[in-house]
Chimera marker file (.cmm) of the C-alpha trace (Angstrom):
<marker_set name="trace">
<marker id="1" x="-14.397" y="-9.123" z="25.696" r="1" g="1" b="0" radius="0.5"/>
<marker id="2" x="-11.700" y="-6.892" z="24.515" r="1" g="1" b="0" radius="0.5"/>
<marker id="3" x="-9.924" y="-10.192" z="23.345" r="1" g="1" b="0" radius="0.5"/>
<marker id="4" x="-13.070" y="-11.186" z="21.347" r="1" g="1" b="0" radius="0.5"/>
<marker id="5" x="-13.191" y="-7.637" z="19.492" r="1" g="1" b="0" radius="0.5"/>
<marker id="6" x="-9.459" y="-7.986" z="18.672" r="1" g="1" b="0" radius="0.5"/>
<marker id="7" x="-10.122" y="-11.562" z="17.343" r="1" g="1" b="0" radius="0.5"/>
<marker id="8" x="-13.178" y="-10.380" z="15.323" r="1" g="1" b="0" radius="0.5"/>
<marker id="9" x="-11.177" y="-7.554" z="13.828" r="1" g="1" b="0" radius="0.5"/>
<marker id="10" x="-8.331" y="-9.966" z="13.029" r="1" g="1" b="0" radius="0.5"/>
<marker id="11" x="-10.562" y="-12.300" z="11.247" r="1" g="1" b="0" radius="0.5"/>
<marker id="12" x="-12.097" y="-9.557" z="9.319" r="1" g="1" b="0" radius="0.5"/>
<marker id="13" x="-8.708" y="-8.373" z="8.172" r="1" g="1" b="0" radius="0.5"/>
<marker id="14" x="-7.997" y="-11.840" z="7.277" r="1" g="1" b="0" radius="0.5"/>
<marker id="15" x="-11.067" y="-12.144" z="5.131" r="1" g="1" b="0" radius="0.5"/>
<marker id="16" x="-10.206" y="-8.915" z="3.534" r="1" g="1" b="0" radius="0.5"/>
<marker id="17" x="-6.699" y="-9.870" z="2.570" r="1" g="1" b="0" radius="0.5"/>
<marker id="18" x="-7.912" y="-13.134" z="1.284" r="1" g="1" b="0" radius="0.5"/>
<marker id="19" x="-10.346" y="-11.066" z="-1.086" r="1" g="1" b="0" radius="0.5"/>
<marker id="20" x="-7.559" y="-8.912" z="-2.206" r="1" g="1" b="0" radius="0.5"/>
<marker id="21" x="-5.224" y="-11.834" z="-2.899" r="1" g="1" b="0" radius="0.5"/>
<marker id="22" x="-7.859" y="-13.581" z="-5.101" r="1" g="1" b="0" radius="0.5"/>
<marker id="23" x="-8.558" y="-10.335" z="-7.062" r="1" g="1" b="0" radius="0.5"/>
<marker id="24" x="-4.721" y="-9.809" z="-7.395" r="1" g="1" b="0" radius="0.5"/>
<marker id="25" x="-4.118" y="-13.379" z="-8.767" r="1" g="1" b="0" radius="0.5"/>
<marker id="26" x="-7.082" y="-13.138" z="-11.107" r="1" g="1" b="0" radius="0.5"/>
<marker id="27" x="-5.845" y="-9.995" z="-12.593" r="1" g="1" b="0" radius="0.5"/>
<marker id="28" x="-2.559" y="-11.854" z="-13.250" r="1" g="1" b="0" radius="0.5"/>
<marker id="29" x="-4.355" y="-14.791" z="-14.704" r="1" g="1" b="0" radius="0.5"/>
<marker id="30" x="-6.400" y="-12.509" z="-17.146" r="1" g="1" b="0" radius="0.5"/>
<marker id="31" x="-3.151" y="-10.641" z="-18.090" r="1" g="1" b="0" radius="0.5"/>
<marker id="32" x="-3.815" y="-7.213" z="-16.328" r="1" g="1" b="0" radius="0.5"/>
<marker id="33" x="-0.981" y="-7.273" z="-13.704" r="1" g="1" b="0" radius="0.5"/>
<marker id="34" x="-1.022" y="-4.381" z="-11.452" r="1" g="1" b="0" radius="0.5"/>
<marker id="35" x="2.122" y="-2.686" z="-13.122" r="1" g="1" b="0" radius="0.5"/>
<marker id="36" x="-0.438" y="-1.909" z="-16.039" r="1" g="1" b="0" radius="0.5"/>
<marker id="37" x="-2.247" y="0.510" z="-13.802" r="1" g="1" b="0" radius="0.5"/>
<marker id="38" x="0.805" y="2.279" z="-13.071" r="1" g="1" b="0" radius="0.5"/>
<marker id="39" x="1.816" y="2.534" z="-16.650" r="1" g="1" b="0" radius="0.5"/>
<marker id="40" x="-1.572" y="3.632" z="-17.925" r="1" g="1" b="0" radius="0.5"/>
<marker id="41" x="-1.465" y="6.399" z="-15.285" r="1" g="1" b="0" radius="0.5"/>
<marker id="42" x="2.042" y="7.475" z="-15.775" r="1" g="1" b="0" radius="0.5"/>
<marker id="43" x="3.075" y="6.740" z="-12.219" r="1" g="1" b="0" radius="0.5"/>
<marker id="44" x="6.767" y="6.317" z="-12.240" r="1" g="1" b="0" radius="0.5"/>
<marker id="45" x="7.823" y="6.568" z="-8.632" r="1" g="1" b="0" radius="0.5"/>
<marker id="46" x="5.771" y="5.675" z="-5.378" r="1" g="1" b="0" radius="0.5"/>
<marker id="47" x="6.020" y="5.587" z="-1.529" r="1" g="1" b="0" radius="0.5"/>
<marker id="48" x="3.790" y="3.150" z="0.441" r="1" g="1" b="0" radius="0.5"/>
<marker id="49" x="1.857" y="4.004" z="3.691" r="1" g="1" b="0" radius="0.5"/>
<marker id="50" x="2.309" y="1.148" z="6.136" r="1" g="1" b="0" radius="0.5"/>
<marker id="51" x="4.248" y="-2.099" z="5.878" r="1" g="1" b="0" radius="0.5"/>
<marker id="52" x="2.570" y="-5.344" z="5.907" r="1" g="1" b="0" radius="0.5"/>
<marker id="53" x="2.307" y="-8.653" z="3.990" r="1" g="1" b="0" radius="0.5"/>
<marker id="54" x="0.156" y="-6.793" z="0.999" r="1" g="1" b="0" radius="0.5"/>
<marker id="55" x="2.716" y="-4.056" z="0.803" r="1" g="1" b="0" radius="0.5"/>
<marker id="56" x="5.600" y="-6.562" z="0.393" r="1" g="1" b="0" radius="0.5"/>
<marker id="57" x="3.869" y="-8.435" z="-2.204" r="1" g="1" b="0" radius="0.5"/>
<marker id="58" x="3.201" y="-5.247" z="-4.094" r="1" g="1" b="0" radius="0.5"/>
<marker id="59" x="6.867" y="-4.099" z="-3.406" r="1" g="1" b="0" radius="0.5"/>
<marker id="60" x="8.311" y="-7.055" z="-5.101" r="1" g="1" b="0" radius="0.5"/>
<marker id="61" x="5.779" y="-6.952" z="-8.046" r="1" g="1" b="0" radius="0.5"/>
<marker id="62" x="6.698" y="-3.250" z="-8.566" r="1" g="1" b="0" radius="0.5"/>
<marker id="63" x="10.344" y="-4.025" z="-8.393" r="1" g="1" b="0" radius="0.5"/>
<marker id="64" x="9.919" y="-6.600" z="-11.089" r="1" g="1" b="0" radius="0.5"/>
<marker id="65" x="8.257" y="-4.157" z="-13.428" r="1" g="1" b="0" radius="0.5"/>
<marker id="66" x="10.983" y="-1.416" z="-12.774" r="1" g="1" b="0" radius="0.5"/>
<marker id="67" x="8.498" y="0.854" z="-10.875" r="1" g="1" b="0" radius="0.5"/>
<marker id="68" x="10.485" y="2.517" z="-8.049" r="1" g="1" b="0" radius="0.5"/>
<marker id="69" x="9.075" y="2.313" z="-4.510" r="1" g="1" b="0" radius="0.5"/>
<marker id="70" x="11.140" y="4.984" z="-2.454" r="1" g="1" b="0" radius="0.5"/>
<marker id="71" x="10.188" y="4.065" z="0.868" r="1" g="1" b="0" radius="0.5"/>
<marker id="72" x="7.380" y="3.433" z="3.544" r="1" g="1" b="0" radius="0.5"/>
<marker id="73" x="5.685" y="5.880" z="5.551" r="1" g="1" b="0" radius="0.5"/>
<marker id="74" x="5.391" y="4.192" z="8.857" r="1" g="1" b="0" radius="0.5"/>
<marker id="75" x="5.767" y="5.173" z="12.530" r="1" g="1" b="0" radius="0.5"/>
<marker id="76" x="7.131" y="1.656" z="13.547" r="1" g="1" b="0" radius="0.5"/>
<marker id="77" x="10.747" y="2.384" z="14.053" r="1" g="1" b="0" radius="0.5"/>
<marker id="78" x="11.849" y="-1.418" z="14.438" r="1" g="1" b="0" radius="0.5"/>
<marker id="79" x="10.761" y="-2.341" z="10.914" r="1" g="1" b="0" radius="0.5"/>
<marker id="80" x="13.646" y="-4.105" z="9.067" r="1" g="1" b="0" radius="0.5"/>
<marker id="81" x="12.638" y="-3.970" z="5.303" r="1" g="1" b="0" radius="0.5"/>
<marker id="82" x="14.524" y="-3.388" z="1.974" r="1" g="1" b="0" radius="0.5"/>
<marker id="83" x="13.187" y="0.277" z="1.866" r="1" g="1" b="0" radius="0.5"/>
<marker id="84" x="13.828" y="3.465" z="3.861" r="1" g="1" b="0" radius="0.5"/>
<marker id="85" x="11.122" y="4.167" z="6.461" r="1" g="1" b="0" radius="0.5"/>
<marker id="86" x="9.780" y="7.512" z="7.033" r="1" g="1" b="0" radius="0.5"/>
<marker id="87" x="7.831" y="8.410" z="10.179" r="1" g="1" b="0" radius="0.5"/>
<marker id="88" x="6.258" y="11.410" z="8.606" r="1" g="1" b="0" radius="0.5"/>
<marker id="89" x="4.854" y="12.229" z="5.061" r="1" g="1" b="0" radius="0.5"/>
<marker id="90" x="6.842" y="15.360" z="5.166" r="1" g="1" b="0" radius="0.5"/>
<marker id="91" x="10.198" y="13.498" z="5.264" r="1" g="1" b="0" radius="0.5"/>
<marker id="92" x="9.208" y="11.750" z="1.943" r="1" g="1" b="0" radius="0.5"/>
<marker id="93" x="10.924" y="12.757" z="-1.561" r="1" g="1" b="0" radius="0.5"/>
<marker id="94" x="8.691" y="13.849" z="-4.394" r="1" g="1" b="0" radius="0.5"/>
<marker id="95" x="6.604" y="10.910" z="-5.677" r="1" g="1" b="0" radius="0.5"/>
<marker id="96" x="3.821" y="10.465" z="-8.108" r="1" g="1" b="0" radius="0.5"/>
<marker id="97" x="1.607" y="8.375" z="-5.785" r="1" g="1" b="0" radius="0.5"/>
<marker id="98" x="1.115" y="7.194" z="-2.215" r="1" g="1" b="0" radius="0.5"/>
<marker id="99" x="-0.330" y="3.848" z="-1.729" r="1" g="1" b="0" radius="0.5"/>
<marker id="100" x="-2.105" y="3.110" z="1.347" r="1" g="1" b="0" radius="0.5"/>
<marker id="101" x="-1.357" y="-0.524" z="2.163" r="1" g="1" b="0" radius="0.5"/>
<marker id="102" x="-3.487" y="-0.883" z="5.279" r="1" g="1" b="0" radius="0.5"/>
<marker id="103" x="-7.339" y="-1.510" z="5.424" r="1" g="1" b="0" radius="0.5"/>
<marker id="104" x="-7.648" y="0.317" z="8.728" r="1" g="1" b="0" radius="0.5"/>
<marker id="105" x="-8.835" y="3.951" z="8.887" r="1" g="1" b="0" radius="0.5"/>
<marker id="106" x="-8.182" y="4.463" z="5.128" r="1" g="1" b="0" radius="0.5"/>
<marker id="107" x="-10.281" y="7.452" z="4.936" r="1" g="1" b="0" radius="0.5"/>
<marker id="108" x="-8.715" y="9.434" z="7.838" r="1" g="1" b="0" radius="0.5"/>
<marker id="109" x="-5.079" y="8.347" z="6.558" r="1" g="1" b="0" radius="0.5"/>
<marker id="110" x="-6.009" y="9.578" z="3.044" r="1" g="1" b="0" radius="0.5"/>
<marker id="111" x="-7.381" y="13.032" z="4.411" r="1" g="1" b="0" radius="0.5"/>
<marker id="112" x="-3.988" y="13.283" z="6.526" r="1" g="1" b="0" radius="0.5"/>
<marker id="113" x="-1.730" y="12.530" z="3.523" r="1" g="1" b="0" radius="0.5"/>
<marker id="114" x="-3.566" y="14.914" z="1.295" r="1" g="1" b="0" radius="0.5"/>
<marker id="115" x="-3.100" y="17.850" z="3.870" r="1" g="1" b="0" radius="0.5"/>
<marker id="116" x="0.700" y="17.345" z="3.081" r="1" g="1" b="0" radius="0.5"/>
<marker id="117" x="1.017" y="16.077" z="-0.517" r="1" g="1" b="0" radius="0.5"/>
<marker id="118" x="-0.467" y="16.946" z="-3.899" r="1" g="1" b="0" radius="0.5"/>
<marker id="119" x="-0.074" y="13.594" z="-5.698" r="1" g="1" b="0" radius="0.5"/>
<marker id="120" x="-2.375" y="10.605" z="-6.431" r="1" g="1" b="0" radius="0.5"/>
<marker id="121" x="-3.336" y="8.611" z="-3.218" r="1" g="1" b="0" radius="0.5"/>
<marker id="122" x="-5.256" y="5.475" z="-3.353" r="1" g="1" b="0" radius="0.5"/>
<marker id="123" x="-5.316" y="2.114" z="-1.476" r="1" g="1" b="0" radius="0.5"/>
<marker id="124" x="-4.465" y="-1.429" z="-2.702" r="1" g="1" b="0" radius="0.5"/>
<marker id="125" x="-8.036" y="-1.933" z="-2.723" r="1" g="1" b="0" radius="0.5"/>
<marker id="126" x="-8.399" y="0.769" z="-5.347" r="1" g="1" b="0" radius="0.5"/>
<marker id="127" x="-5.438" y="-0.532" z="-7.426" r="1" g="1" b="0" radius="0.5"/>
<marker id="128" x="-7.105" y="-4.053" z="-7.677" r="1" g="1" b="0" radius="0.5"/>
<link id1="1" id2="2" r="1" g="1" b="0" radius="0.2"/>
<link id1="2" id2="3" r="1" g="1" b="0" radius="0.2"/>
<link id1="3" id2="4" r="1" g="1" b="0" radius="0.2"/>
<link id1="4" id2="5" r="1" g="1" b="0" radius="0.2"/>
<link id1="5" id2="6" r="1" g="1" b="0" radius="0.2"/>
<link id1="6" id2="7" r="1" g="1" b="0" radius="0.2"/>
<link id1="7" id2="8" r="1" g="1" b="0" radius="0.2"/>
<link id1="8" id2="9" r="1" g="1" b="0" radius="0.2"/>
<link id1="9" id2="10" r="1" g="1" b="0" radius="0.2"/>
<link id1="10" id2="11" r="1" g="1" b="0" radius="0.2"/>
<link id1="11" id2="12" r="1" g="1" b="0" radius="0.2"/>
<link id1="12" id2="13" r="1" g="1" b="0" radius="0.2"/>
<link id1="13" id2="14" r="1" g="1" b="0" radius="0.2"/>
<link id1="14" id2="15" r="1" g="1" b="0" radius="0.2"/>
<link id1="15" id2="16" r="1" g="1" b="0" radius="0.2"/>
<link id1="16" id2="17" r="1" g="1" b="0" radius="0.2"/>
<link id1="17" id2="18" r="1" g="1" b="0" radius="0.2"/>
<link id1="18" id2="19" r="1" g="1" b="0" radius="0.2"/>
<link id1="19" id2="20" r="1" g="1" b="0" radius="0.2"/>
<link id1="20" id2="21" r="1" g="1" b="0" radius="0.2"/>
<link id1="21" id2="22" r="1" g="1" b="0" radius="0.2"/>
<link id1="22" id2="23" r="1" g="1" b="0" radius="0.2"/>
<link id1="23" id2="24" r="1" g="1" b="0" radius="0.2"/>
<link id1="24" id2="25" r="1" g="1" b="0" radius="0.2"/>
<link id1="25" id2="26" r="1" g="1" b="0" radius="0.2"/>
<link id1="26" id2="27" r="1" g="1" b="0" radius="0.2"/>
<link id1="27" id2="28" r="1" g="1" b="0" radius="0.2"/>
<link id1="28" id2="29" r="1" g="1" b="0" radius="0.2"/>
<link id1="29" id2="30" r="1" g="1" b="0" radius="0.2"/>
<link id1="30" id2="31" r="1" g="1" b="0" radius="0.2"/>
<link id1="31" id2="32" r="1" g="1" b="0" radius="0.2"/>
<link id1="32" id2="33" r="1" g="1" b="0" radius="0.2"/>
<link id1="33" id2="34" r="1" g="1" b="0" radius="0.2"/>
<link id1="34" id2="35" r="1" g="1" b="0" radius="0.2"/>
<link id1="35" id2="36" r="1" g="1" b="0" radius="0.2"/>
<link id1="36" id2="37" r="1" g="1" b="0" radius="0.2"/>
<link id1="37" id2="38" r="1" g="1" b="0" radius="0.2"/>
<link id1="38" id2="39" r="1" g="1" b="0" radius="0.2"/>
<link id1="39" id2="40" r="1" g="1" b="0" radius="0.2"/>
<link id1="40" id2="41" r="1" g="1" b="0" radius="0.2"/>
<link id1="41" id2="42" r="1" g="1" b="0" radius="0.2"/>
<link id1="42" id2="43" r="1" g="1" b="0" radius="0.2"/>
<link id1="43" id2="44" r="1" g="1" b="0" radius="0.2"/>
<link id1="44" id2="45" r="1" g="1" b="0" radius="0.2"/>
<link id1="45" id2="46" r="1" g="1" b="0" radius="0.2"/>
<link id1="46" id2="47" r="1" g="1" b="0" radius="0.2"/>
<link id1="47" id2="48" r="1" g="1" b="0" radius="0.2"/>
<link id1="48" id2="49" r="1" g="1" b="0" radius="0.2"/>
<link id1="49" id2="50" r="1" g="1" b="0" radius="0.2"/>
<link id1="50" id2="51" r="1" g="1" b="0" radius="0.2"/>
<link id1="51" id2="52" r="1" g="1" b="0" radius="0.2"/>
<link id1="52" id2="53" r="1" g="1" b="0" radius="0.2"/>
<link id1="53" id2="54" r="1" g="1" b="0" radius="0.2"/>
<link id1="54" id2="55" r="1" g="1" b="0" radius="0.2"/>
<link id1="55" id2="56" r="1" g="1" b="0" radius="0.2"/>
<link id1="56" id2="57" r="1" g="1" b="0" radius="0.2"/>
<link id1="57" id2="58" r="1" g="1" b="0" radius="0.2"/>
<link id1="58" id2="59" r="1" g="1" b="0" radius="0.2"/>
<link id1="59" id2="60" r="1" g="1" b="0" radius="0.2"/>
<link id1="60" id2="61" r="1" g="1" b="0" radius="0.2"/>
<link id1="61" id2="62" r="1" g="1" b="0" radius="0.2"/>
<link id1="62" id2="63" r="1" g="1" b="0" radius="0.2"/>
<link id1="63" id2="64" r="1" g="1" b="0" radius="0.2"/>
<link id1="64" id2="65" r="1" g="1" b="0" radius="0.2"/>
<link id1="65" id2="66" r="1" g="1" b="0" radius="0.2"/>
<link id1="66" id2="67" r="1" g="1" b="0" radius="0.2"/>
<link id1="67" id2="68" r="1" g="1" b="0" radius="0.2"/>
<link id1="68" id2="69" r="1" g="1" b="0" radius="0.2"/>
<link id1="69" id2="70" r="1" g="1" b="0" radius="0.2"/>
<link id1="70" id2="71" r="1" g="1" b="0" radius="0.2"/>
<link id1="71" id2="72" r="1" g="1" b="0" radius="0.2"/>
<link id1="72" id2="73" r="1" g="1" b="0" radius="0.2"/>
<link id1="73" id2="74" r="1" g="1" b="0" radius="0.2"/>
<link id1="74" id2="75" r="1" g="1" b="0" radius="0.2"/>
<link id1="75" id2="76" r="1" g="1" b="0" radius="0.2"/>
<link id1="76" id2="77" r="1" g="1" b="0" radius="0.2"/>
<link id1="77" id2="78" r="1" g="1" b="0" radius="0.2"/>
<link id1="78" id2="79" r="1" g="1" b="0" radius="0.2"/>
<link id1="79" id2="80" r="1" g="1" b="0" radius="0.2"/>
<link id1="80" id2="81" r="1" g="1" b="0" radius="0.2"/>
<link id1="81" id2="82" r="1" g="1" b="0" radius="0.2"/>
<link id1="82" id2="83" r="1" g="1" b="0" radius="0.2"/>
<link id1="83" id2="84" r="1" g="1" b="0" radius="0.2"/>
<link id1="84" id2="85" r="1" g="1" b="0" radius="0.2"/>
<link id1="85" id2="86" r="1" g="1" b="0" radius="0.2"/>
<link id1="86" id2="87" r="1" g="1" b="0" radius="0.2"/>
<link id1="87" id2="88" r="1" g="1" b="0" radius="0.2"/>
<link id1="88" id2="89" r="1" g="1" b="0" radius="0.2"/>
<link id1="89" id2="90" r="1" g="1" b="0" radius="0.2"/>
<link id1="90" id2="91" r="1" g="1" b="0" radius="0.2"/>
<link id1="91" id2="92" r="1" g="1" b="0" radius="0.2"/>
<link id1="92" id2="93" r="1" g="1" b="0" radius="0.2"/>
<link id1="93" id2="94" r="1" g="1" b="0" radius="0.2"/>
<link id1="94" id2="95" r="1" g="1" b="0" radius="0.2"/>
<link id1="95" id2="96" r="1" g="1" b="0" radius="0.2"/>
<link id1="96" id2="97" r="1" g="1" b="0" radius="0.2"/>
<link id1="97" id2="98" r="1" g="1" b="0" radius="0.2"/>
<link id1="98" id2="99" r="1" g="1" b="0" radius="0.2"/>
<link id1="99" id2="100" r="1" g="1" b="0" radius="0.2"/>
<link id1="100" id2="101" r="1" g="1" b="0" radius="0.2"/>
<link id1="101" id2="102" r="1" g="1" b="0" radius="0.2"/>
<link id1="102" id2="103" r="1" g="1" b="0" radius="0.2"/>
<link id1="103" id2="104" r="1" g="1" b="0" radius="0.2"/>
<link id1="104" id2="105" r="1" g="1" b="0" radius="0.2"/>
<link id1="105" id2="106" r="1" g="1" b="0" radius="0.2"/>
<link id1="106" id2="107" r="1" g="1" b="0" radius="0.2"/>
<link id1="107" id2="108" r="1" g="1" b="0" radius="0.2"/>
<link id1="108" id2="109" r="1" g="1" b="0" radius="0.2"/>
<link id1="109" id2="110" r="1" g="1" b="0" radius="0.2"/>
<link id1="110" id2="111" r="1" g="1" b="0" radius="0.2"/>
<link id1="111" id2="112" r="1" g="1" b="0" radius="0.2"/>
<link id1="112" id2="113" r="1" g="1" b="0" radius="0.2"/>
<link id1="113" id2="114" r="1" g="1" b="0" radius="0.2"/>
<link id1="114" id2="115" r="1" g="1" b="0" radius="0.2"/>
<link id1="115" id2="116" r="1" g="1" b="0" radius="0.2"/>
<link id1="116" id2="117" r="1" g="1" b="0" radius="0.2"/>
<link id1="117" id2="118" r="1" g="1" b="0" radius="0.2"/>
<link id1="118" id2="119" r="1" g="1" b="0" radius="0.2"/>
<link id1="119" id2="120" r="1" g="1" b="0" radius="0.2"/>
<link id1="120" id2="121" r="1" g="1" b="0" radius="0.2"/>
<link id1="121" id2="122" r="1" g="1" b="0" radius="0.2"/>
<link id1="122" id2="123" r="1" g="1" b="0" radius="0.2"/>
<link id1="123" id2="124" r="1" g="1" b="0" radius="0.2"/>
<link id1="124" id2="125" r="1" g="1" b="0" radius="0.2"/>
<link id1="125" id2="126" r="1" g="1" b="0" radius="0.2"/>
<link id1="126" id2="127" r="1" g="1" b="0" radius="0.2"/>
<link id1="127" id2="128" r="1" g="1" b="0" radius="0.2"/>
</marker_set>
């Protein structure tokens, strides 16, 4: 039974990511890439919460637009990524925004982040 629940969660996450990718590609096609959101809101420096395929895509898009990503808040110590990894939000340098890059427990994550940081906090879903 537990395997079935895991499978259902994974399928739901795959559907969610597919919808995000569609919206992301559509934004690019109509000439509204995500970096416009950052420029309009004067966001010059960000950190990600959680590293996955979606955060990797966003990292490279922001890099291309010269918007620095200073690191990733993630408890997984075995990550091999092109950014510093911080186990705790308290370790992160000052940033203009934290982008939550997971679809799991985003409300709880946002509450925890707000308890320690006074900056914009939003999800990739909010961005798109």
